[in-house]
C-alpha positions in Angstrom: 98.5 119.8 49.7 95.4 121.9 49.3 94.5 121.4 53.1 98.0 122.3 53.9 97.8 125.4 51.8 94.6 126.5 53.4 95.9 125.9 57.1 98.9 128.1 56.1 96.7 130.9 54.9 94.6 130.9 58.0 97.7 131.1 60.2 99.1 134.0 58.1 95.8 135.8 58.1 96.2 136.3 61.9 99.2 138.5 61.2 97.5 141.1 59.0 94.4 143.2 58.8 91.5 142.2 56.5 89.5 145.0 55.2 88.3 146.4 52.0 89.8 149.5 50.3 88.5 151.8 47.9 91.7 151.8 45.6 92.4 148.7 43.4 95.6 146.6 43.3 97.2 144.4 41.0 99.3 141.2 42.0 101.3 139.7 39.2 103.2 136.3 39.2 105.5 136.2 36.1 106.7 132.7 34.9 108.5 131.3 31.9 106.2 129.6 29.4 108.9 126.9 28.7 109.3 125.4 32.2 106.9 127.3 34.5 109.8 128.7 36.6 109.4 132.2 38.1 111.2 135.0 36.5 113.0 137.4 38.8 113.5 141.1 38.0 110.9 141.1 35.1 109.5 144.8 34.5 105.9 145.2 35.2 104.6 148.4 33.9 101.3 150.1 33.5 100.5 152.8 31.0 97.7 154.7 29.6 96.4 152.7 26.5 98.5 153.8 23.6 100.5 156.3 25.5 104.2 156.0 26.5 104.1 157.8 30.0 104.9 155.3 32.6 102.1 155.5 35.4 102.9 152.7 37.8 105.4 149.8 37.9 106.9 147.1 39.9 109.8 144.5 39.6 109.2 140.8 40.5 111.0 139.3 43.4 112.6 135.8 43.4 109.3 134.0 43.4 108.3 136.1 40.2 105.8 138.1 42.3 105.1 141.9 42.6 102.3 144.1 43.2 101.1 147.5 42.1 98.9 149.5 44.6 96.8 152.7 44.5 95.3 151.9 41.0 92.5 154.2 40.2 89.3 152.3 39.4 86.8 152.6 36.7 89.3 153.1 33.7 91.3 151.3 31.3 95.1 150.5 31.6 97.7 148.9 29.4 99.7 146.2 31.2 103.2 145.6 29.6 105.7 143.0 31.0 109.2 142.7 29.7 112.3 140.4 30.5 115.5 140.2 28.6 115.5 137.1 26.4 111.6 136.9 26.3 108.8 138.3 24.3 107.1 141.3 25.6 103.6 140.8 27.0 100.8 143.4 26.7 97.1 143.3 28.0 94.3 145.8 28.5 93.0 145.9 32.1 90.1 147.4 34.0 89.7 147.6 37.8 86.6 148.0 40.0 86.8 149.7 43.4 88.6 148.0 46.0 89.3 145.2 43.5 92.5 142.9 44.3 93.3 141.3 41.0 95.7 138.4 40.8 97.3 137.5 37.5 99.7 134.7 36.5 101.5 135.6 33.3 103.6 133.3 31.0 106.4 134.8 28.8 107.6 133.1 25.8 111.3 132.8 25.1 112.4 134.8 22.1 115.5 134.4 19.9 117.6 137.7 19.1 118.4 140.9 21.0 115.3 142.7 22.5 117.3 146.0 22.6 117.5 148.3 25.4 114.6 148.1 27.7 113.3 150.3 30.5 114.7 149.4 33.8 112.8 150.1 37.0 113.8 149.2 40.7 111.9 147.0 43.0 112.3 145.4 46.4 115.5 143.5 46.7 116.2 143.9 43.1 119.3 146.2 42.9 120.9 147.9 39.9 124.7 147.5 39.6 124.9 151.2 40.1 123.7 151.5 43.7 126.5 151.9 46.3 127.9 148.8 47.8 125.7 146.2 45.9 126.5 143.9 42.9 123.7 141.8 41.5 125.2 138.5 40.2 123.5 136.4 37.3 124.2 132.9 36.2 125.7 134.4 33.0 128.3 136.2 35.1 129.2 133.1 36.8 129.6 131.0 33.7 132.2 133.3 32.2 134.7 132.5 34.8 136.9 129.6 33.9 136.7 126.8 36.4 137.8 123.1 36.1 134.3 121.9 35.5 131.6 122.4 33.0 129.5 124.5 35.3 130.5 127.9 36.8 130.6 128.6 40.5 129.6 131.6 42.6 132.8 131.7 44.7 135.0 131.8 41.5 133.1 134.8 40.3 133.1 136.6 43.7 136.9 136.5 43.6 136.9 138.6 40.4 135.3 141.5 42.3 137.5 144.2 43.8 137.3 144.2 47.5 136.8 140.5 47.8 140.1 138.9 49.2 141.1 135.3 49.9 144.2 133.9 51.6 145.2 132.0 48.5 143.6 129.2 46.3 142.5 127.2 49.3 140.8 127.6 52.8 137.3 128.6 52.0 137.4 132.1 53.7 136.2 135.3 52.0 137.2 138.8 53.3 134.9 141.5 51.8 136.0 145.2 52.1 138.1 144.8 55.6 135.6 142.4 57.2 136.6 138.9 58.3 134.5 135.8 57.3 132.6 135.7 60.7 131.5 139.3 59.9 129.7 138.2 56.6 126.1 137.0 56.4 125.4 134.4 53.8 121.7 133.5 53.1 120.2 130.9 50.8 116.5 131.3 50.2 116.5 133.5 53.3 118.3 130.7 55.4 121.6 131.3 56.9 124.6 129.2 56.2 127.9 129.8 58.0 130.6 128.7 55.5 129.5 127.3 52.2 132.7 127.8 50.5 134.9 124.7 49.9 138.5 124.0 50.9 139.4 124.6 47.4 138.6 128.2 46.7 137.5 127.4 43.2 134.2 126.0 44.4 131.3 126.5 46.8 128.0 124.8 47.3 126.4 127.0 44.6 127.0 125.9 41.1 125.4 128.0 38.4 123.1 125.0 37.7 121.2 125.8 41.0 121.4 129.6 41.4 118.6 132.0 40.2 120.3 135.1 41.5 122.7 136.5 44.1 123.0 140.0 45.6 126.3 140.8 47.1 126.4 143.7 49.4 129.8 144.7 50.2 128.6 147.2 52.8 125.7 149.7 53.5 123.0 147.1 53.4 119.5 147.6 54.5 117.8 147.1 57.9 116.2 143.7 57.0 119.6 142.2 57.5 120.8 142.0 61.0 123.6 140.5 63.1 126.3 141.1 60.4 129.0 143.7 60.7 130.6 143.8 57.2 128.9 142.2 54.2 125.8 140.1 52.9 125.7 137.5 50.3 122.0 136.9 49.6 121.5 133.8 47.2 118.2 132.6 45.8 118.0 129.1 44.4 115.9 128.5 41.2 112.9 126.3 41.2 112.9 122.9 39.5 111.1 122.6 36.2 107.3 122.5 36.5 106.5 120.9 33.1 109.3 118.5 32.1 112.0 116.1 33.8 115.5 117.1 33.0 118.8 116.1 34.4 122.6 116.0 33.8 125.8 114.3 34.9 129.3 115.8 34.6 132.9 114.6 35.1 136.1 116.6 35.5 139.4 116.1 36.9 138.2 118.1 40.2 134.7 116.6 40.7 131.8 114.6 39.5 128.2 115.8 39.7 124.7 114.6 39.2 121.6 116.9 38.8 117.8 116.3 38.3 114.7 118.3 38.3 111.1 118.1 37.3 107.4 118.4 38.2 105.9 116.5 41.1 102.5 118.1 39.9 102.4 119.9 36.7 102.7 123.8 37.1 102.1 123.3 40.9 104.8 121.4 42.5 108.5 120.9 41.3 111.8 119.5 42.7 115.4 120.4 41.9 118.4 118.2 43.4 122.1 118.4 42.7 125.0 116.5 44.3 128.7 117.0 43.8 131.8 115.1 45.0 135.6 116.1 44.7 137.9 113.7 42.8 141.0 115.8 42.8 142.7 114.2 45.8 143.0 110.9 43.9 143.8 112.4 40.3 146.3 115.3 41.2 149.3 113.1 41.3 148.7 111.9 37.7 147.7 115.5 36.4 150.2 117.6 38.0 152.7 115.2 39.7 151.8 116.5 43.1 149.6 115.8 46.0 146.4 117.9 46.7 145.2 116.5 49.9 141.7 118.0 49.9 138.2 116.3 49.8 134.9 118.1 49.6 131.2 117.4 48.6 127.9 119.2 48.6 124.2 118.5 48.1 121.5 120.9 47.4 117.7 120.2 47.1 114.5 122.5 46.6 111.0 121.8 46.6 108.7 124.5 45.3 105.0 124.8 45.5 103.1 127.4 43.4 99.5 127.7 44.5 97.0 130.3 43.3 97.7 132.7 45.9 100.8 131.4 47.7 104.4 130.4 46.8 106.4 128.2 49.2 109.8 126.4 48.9 111.6 124.0 51.2 115.5 124.2 50.7 118.0 121.6 52.0 121.8 121.9 51.9 124.6 119.8 53.0 128.2 120.3 52.5 131.4 118.7 53.8 135.2 119.7 53.6 138.4 118.0 54.7 141.8 118.8 53.8 145.3 119.8 54.6 145.5 123.6 53.7 149.2 123.6 54.1 150.3 119.8 53.3 153.6 120.1 55.1 152.1 120.8 58.5 150.0 117.5 58.5 147.1 119.4 60.1 143.8 118.5 58.7 140.9 121.0 58.7 137.3 119.9 58.5 133.9 121.8 58.4 130.4 121.1 57.5 127.0 122.7 57.1 123.6 121.4 57.3 120.6 123.6 56.3 116.9 122.7 56.2 114.0 125.2 56.1 111.1 126.8 54.3 109.9 130.1 53.1 106.3 131.0 52.1 105.0 134.2 50.5 101.3 134.6 50.7 99.2 137.0 48.7 95.6 136.0 49.1 92.9 138.4 48.1 91.9 138.5 51.7 95.3 139.8 52.7 95.6 143.6 52.7 99.3 143.1 51.9 101.5 140.0 51.1 103.3 138.3 54.1 106.5 136.2 53.9 107.4 133.6 56.6 110.7 131.9 57.0 111.6 129.1 59.5 114.4 126.5 59.5 117.5 125.1 61.0 121.1 125.7 60.3 124.1 123.7 61.6 127.8 124.3 61.3 131.0 122.7 62.7 134.6 123.1 62.1 137.5 121.2 63.6 141.3 120.8 63.3 143.1 117.5 64.0 146.5 116.3 63.9 147.4 112.7 62.7 146.7 111.6 66.4 143.6 113.3 67.7 141.2 116.2 67.3 142.6 119.3 68.9 140.1 122.0 68.2 136.4 121.9 67.7 133.7 124.6 67.4 130.0 124.4 66.3 126.9 126.7 66.0 123.5 125.4 65.7 120.5 127.9 64.9 116.7 127.4 64.8 114.9 130.6 63.6 111.6 132.1 62.6 111.2 135.3 60.5 108.1 137.2 59.6 108.3 140.0 57.0 105.1 142.2 56.3 104.4 145.3 54.3 102.3 148.4 54.8 102.0 151.9 53.2 102.3 155.3 55.2 101.6 158.5 53.3 102.2 156.7 50.0 105.6 155.4 51.2 105.8 151.6 50.9 107.2 150.0 54.1 108.6 146.7 54.9 108.8 145.5 58.4 109.3 142.3 60.3 110.7 140.6 63.3 112.3 137.3 64.0 113.8 135.0 66.8 116.9 133.0 66.7 117.9 130.4 69.0 121.7 129.9 68.7 123.8 127.0 70.5 127.4 127.4 70.6 130.1 124.6 71.6 133.7 124.9 71.7 136.5 122.7 72.8 140.1 123.6 72.6 142.4 120.5 73.6 145.9 121.1 72.3 148.8 119.2 73.7 150.6 120.8 76.5 147.7 123.2 77.2 144.7 123.3 79.4 141.5 122.2 77.9 139.3 125.4 77.2 135.5 124.9 76.4 132.2 127.0 75.8 128.8 125.7 75.7 125.8 128.2 75.4 122.2 128.5 74.2 121.3 132.2 73.5 118.0 133.3 72.0 118.2 136.5 69.8 115.2 138.8 68.9 115.2 141.2 65.9 113.1 143.8 64.6 113.3 146.1 61.5 111.4 148.5 59.4 112.4 150.0 56.0 110.8 152.5 53.7 111.2 153.3 50.0 110.4 157.0 49.3 110.4 158.0 45.8 110.7 161.8 46.0 110.7 162.2 42.3 111.8 160.4 39.2 115.3 161.6 40.1 115.4 161.0 43.8 114.9 158.0 45.8 115.4 157.6 49.6 115.5 154.2 51.6 115.7 154.8 55.3 115.5 151.9 57.8 116.2 151.1 61.3 116.7 147.6 63.0 117.7 146.3 66.3 118.4 142.9 67.9 119.0 141.8 71.4 119.8 138.6 73.4 119.7 137.7 77.1 123.4 139.0 77.4 123.4 142.1 75.3 121.3 144.8 73.6 122.8 146.0 70.3 120.9 149.2 70.4 119.2 151.0 67.4 121.0 150.6 64.1 120.0 153.3 61.7 120.6 152.7 57.9 120.2 154.8 54.9 120.3 154.5 51.2 120.0 157.4 48.7 120.1 157.4 44.8 120.0 160.5 42.5 119.7 160.3 38.8 120.8 163.7 37.3 119.0 163.3 33.9 116.0 161.3 35.4 117.1 158.1 33.5 119.1 155.0 34.5 122.1 156.2 32.3 123.8 157.9 35.2 123.4 157.6 38.9 124.9 158.8 42.1 124.3 156.6 45.2 125.0 156.8 48.8 124.7 154.2 51.4 125.5 154.5 55.3 124.6 152.9 58.6 125.4 151.3 61.8 125.9 147.5 62.1 126.1 145.4 65.4 127.0 141.8 65.7 126.3 139.7 69.0 129.0 137.0 68.2 132.4 136.7 67.0 134.8 134.4 65.2 138.3 134.1 66.6 141.3 132.6 64.8 145.0 133.1 64.8 145.7 134.8 61.4 149.5 134.5 61.9 149.1 130.9 60.7 147.7 130.9 57.1 147.6 127.1 57.3 145.0 127.2 59.9 141.3 128.1 58.8 139.9 127.0 62.2 137.6 129.6 63.7 136.1 129.7 67.1 132.5 130.9 67.0 131.3 132.1 70.3 128.8 134.7 71.9 130.1 138.0 73.1 131.0 137.7 76.8 128.8 139.5 79.3 131.6 141.8 80.5 132.6 142.7 76.8 131.2 145.5 74.7 129.3 144.4 71.5 131.1 144.7 68.2 130.0 147.3 65.8 130.9 149.0 62.6 129.8 152.1 60.6 129.8 152.0 56.9 129.9 155.0 54.4 129.8 154.3 50.6 129.6 156.7 47.5 129.1 155.3 44.1 128.7 156.7 40.7 127.6 154.8 37.6 127.6 156.0 34.0 126.3 154.1 30.9 127.8 155.0 27.4 125.6 153.6 24.8 124.0 150.3 25.1 127.4 148.4 25.6 129.6 150.2 28.0 129.1 150.8 31.8 131.6 152.6 34.2 131.4 152.5 37.9 133.4 154.2 40.6 132.9 153.7 44.3 134.6 154.9 47.5 134.0 153.5 51.0 135.1 153.5 54.6 134.2 151.2 57.4 135.1 151.7 61.1 135.2 148.9 63.5 134.9 148.8 67.4 135.3 146.1 70.1 136.5 143.4 67.7 137.6 140.4 69.6 140.9 139.0 68.6 142.7 136.0 70.0 145.4 136.9 72.5 148.8 136.5 71.1 151.5 134.2 72.3 155.0 133.8 70.8 153.7 130.5 69.5 150.7 130.4 67.1 147.5 129.0 68.9 143.9 130.2 69.6 142.6 131.1 73.0 139.2 131.7 74.2 140.4 134.7 76.1 140.4 137.6 73.7 141.3 141.2 73.5 139.3 144.1 71.9 140.6 145.9 68.9 139.3 148.7 66.8 139.7 148.9 63.0 139.6 151.0 60.0 139.0 149.9 56.3 138.8 152.3 53.4 139.5 152.4 49.7 137.9 152.6 46.3 136.9 150.5 43.3 136.8 151.2 39.7 134.7 148.8 37.4 134.3 148.9 33.4 132.0 146.6 31.5 131.7 146.2 27.9 129.2 143.9 26.0 128.2 143.8 22.5 126.6 140.8 20.6 129.0 137.9 21.2 131.8 139.6 23.0 132.1 140.5 26.8 134.8 142.2 28.7 135.2 143.7 32.2 138.0 145.1 34.2 138.0 146.0 38.0 140.7 147.6 40.1 140.6 148.2 43.8 142.8 149.9 46.3 142.3 149.5 50.0 143.8 149.9 53.4 143.1 148.0 56.5 144.5 148.8 60.1 143.8 147.4 63.5 144.9 148.7 66.9 144.7 147.4 70.4 146.3 147.9 73.7 149.6 146.0 73.6 149.0 144.6 77.2 145.6 143.3 76.3 147.0 141.6 73.1 149.8 140.0 75.1 152.0 141.1 72.4 155.8 141.1 73.1 156.4 144.7 71.6 157.3 148.0 73.4 154.5 150.3 72.1 151.5 150.8 74.5 149.2 150.9 71.5 150.0 148.3 68.8 148.8 149.2 65.2 149.1 146.6 62.5 147.6 145.5 59.2 145.8 142.2 59.6 146.5 139.4 57.3 143.8 140.2 54.8 145.0 143.7 54.0 145.5 143.5 50.3 146.4 147.1 48.9 146.0 146.4 45.1 143.9 144.1 43.2 143.1 144.1 39.4 140.9 141.6 37.6 140.2 141.3 33.9 137.5 138.9 32.6 136.7 138.4 28.9 134.3 136.1 27.0 133.9 135.4 23.3 131.4 133.2 21.5 132.1 132.1 17.9 131.2 129.2 15.7 129.4 127.4 18.6 132.4 127.6 20.8 132.8 129.9 23.9 136.2 131.1 25.1 136.7 132.5 28.4 139.8 134.2 30.1 140.4 135.6 33.6 143.6 137.3 34.7 144.2 138.6 38.2 146.9 140.6 39.9 147.2 141.1 43.6 149.6 142.8 45.9 151.2 140.7 48.7 149.5 140.4 52.0 151.0 140.9 55.5 152.6 137.9 57.3 154.5 137.3 60.6 158.3 136.5 60.3 159.7 134.0 62.7 162.1 134.9 65.4 163.6 131.7 66.4 163.0 128.1 67.9 163.1 126.6 71.3 161.5 123.8 73.6 158.7 124.3 75.9 158.8 122.3 79.0 156.2 122.4 81.8 158.2 122.4 85.1 157.8 120.8 87.6 155.3 118.6 86.1 157.7 117.3 83.5 161.1 115.9 84.1 163.6 117.5 81.7 165.8 114.7 81.9 163.1 112.4 80.4 161.0 114.7 78.3 162.9 117.3 76.2 159.7 119.3 75.9 157.6 120.5 73.0 159.2 122.1 69.9 158.0 125.5 69.3 158.5 128.4 66.9 158.7 132.0 68.1 157.4 134.8 66.2 158.7 138.2 65.4 156.6 141.3 65.3 153.1 140.3 64.0 152.3 141.2 60.4 155.6 143.1 60.0 156.3 141.9 56.6 154.4 141.3 53.3 154.2 138.5 50.7 155.3 139.1 47.0 152.8 140.1 44.4 150.5 137.5 43.0 149.2 137.0 39.4 147.5 134.2 37.5 145.7 133.6 34.2 142.9 130.9 33.6 141.4 130.1 30.3 138.7 127.7 29.0 137.1 126.8 25.7 133.8 125.0 25.5 131.1 123.7 23.1 127.9 121.8 23.2 127.2 118.9 20.9 123.6 117.9 20.2 123.4 114.1 20.3 119.5 114.0 19.8 116.6 116.1 20.2 116.7 115.3 24.0 120.3 114.9 24.7 123.2 117.4 24.8 126.9 116.7 25.3 128.9 119.6 26.5 132.8 119.6 26.7 135.1 122.2 28.1 138.9 122.2 28.1 141.1 124.7 29.9 144.1 125.5 32.1 144.2 127.0 35.5 147.4 129.1 36.1 148.1 129.0 32.3 151.8 130.4 32.4 152.6 128.3 35.5 153.3 131.3 37.9 154.9 130.2 41.1 152.6 132.0 43.6 153.6 131.5 47.1 150.7 130.3 49.6 152.7 129.9 52.7 156.3 129.3 54.0 156.2 126.4 56.5 158.3 127.6 59.4 158.6 124.1 60.9 160.0 122.3 57.8 161.5 125.5 56.2 159.6 124.6 52.9 157.8 126.9 50.6 154.2 126.0 49.8 152.9 127.3 46.5 149.4 127.8 45.2 148.1 125.7 42.4 150.6 125.2 39.5 149.7 124.9 35.8 146.6 122.6 35.9 145.0 121.5 32.6 141.6 119.9 32.5 139.0 118.3 30.4 135.4 118.2 31.5 132.4 116.4 30.1 128.6 117.0 30.8 125.7 115.0 29.5 122.3 116.6 29.8 118.8 115.5 29.0 116.7 118.4 28.0 
């Protein structure tokens, strides 16, 4: 492994300039004393010894690393490091001219409240007050009741205003007007197309494996490309570097196994977790109803912590299969396969750290009837990205480039229709640069620009800008603005008139079509009142151009031939958060409006207006979420309540039979029964509301074993929330009824 590390460093050195400098710099890696894992978002501060005026600072990234530059040599400094839940660290340092000092600091866990600490901002470590960004912790995730001992990222995301699903199944997230194909999901900087399971209670990301997640609902920086609406940037945690631990859990919804530990103490570690659903077999016993869904996931991570380099290799596999609307007897399937690695090198010979990511991501989704697979679409990617740093006139710059080879395959072979197919291999190049200019202790500016292009299309320049103003110079209140242009060189096409179909055709933008693009504008204000209460208000607008939508027919089906639409999404969110001692409560309300319009003739719509304007299926005007958590006597009680207004749907017009004349003899073949639709998205579903509760406690069995139990109820008051009305059988299909559960987890610590 030492030979491998040396070879990697030699390759990396070719990307950056090696030269001595007069100023000194400090590179820090902050880890936990208990298990050797990196601590993300730790505050690293430099002061004059015995003084309280902050001179320099940085914040650790997901690898526990950060650096401080431009340190004046031949004088003493006091280094202080703080992290919530850990004892503060302090050390006196001196630097020689041009010295590049690297320190690995271990923080000890501490019991009790550390009080309010100074919060500073660093690369990709975002405060909740910044426009369009939410930083999600494992503690946040664990507060949402789910029918399993561990919390899940997707359950938490659905508590956020602006995040919409079509119901309690389907695995699709719509974020502030954007469709699922317009979202970019990254895991350790590796893209994954659809990691959300067919049950919207679960994704591939349990709080057992997540270190942190940043959710950008818009206005994200130039380091993110080929995504037009939102970004979910997930970092997995490293395995324990010092001890072997593991757990097994059983619940009515799934079973899981997890293990982690050192391969070489303090150097190499592993983390693996596998989960498999059990609800399909147990649902008839628990709720006296069929739940025909099946899903599984596996997550693995290897981590190397060398003296001057941190690397990880990540592998993910997910599988989903199920009938989203059981009465349709149409089974949806999808799968993700991800394997790749990321290395961050900070050798003293490197003027600046450098990060390299490479890997493979595969995705397929299909729909089949009882007889044959009718629809299939896949996307395979091989990619390489290099991120570097520089400093220009005391402004830190991050810049990089990448190449992504994307292979698309589509086959549509429905009965009574011609077979349609697409097969393309397209390389895409991208480049970006981003700066972080701290004008003063009250103003911060983050300009950036990116571009990406393929053999078919050039996306043009995409300027991005983020701005933050602290009126009193502290983090107690902040006004922030985010804006930018966002271009996407592929599209996902489906027929949203049929909520029972989650199949999406992923395909490149055709040569004759214009590239889809959007413009974002977000304004946010955050106010902290004391140490316990935070309020956040945010308004936003997104415009969309050249959105490919499937041409409509009186029957619901997907076609590769598309029409271009334009859209507008705007709204506002209000979030209130209170936390004190053992009690937590948050409330979030969001209002939004989404409209699309296109030329009626291009859509193939059967209406009279030359320009057809409509609200798509994910246009939810009102959403209210309340989340509470209370710890008492060793127990933890959680409650979530959600209220949402109805989303648009398309009424039926009538029924008839389709016969292909003269190919079919009408005296022998009566034709294919079909349903004719009325005006698209002309009506709205009723309001939706649901309450979930849970109660959990841990029971130590010995010094090494812990038994955790959780009981709870999904849809506590058994609200009949409609999911779909099957127009073929004229049956109403509801979302999950009252669902009680008891989950047990045994952990070795």
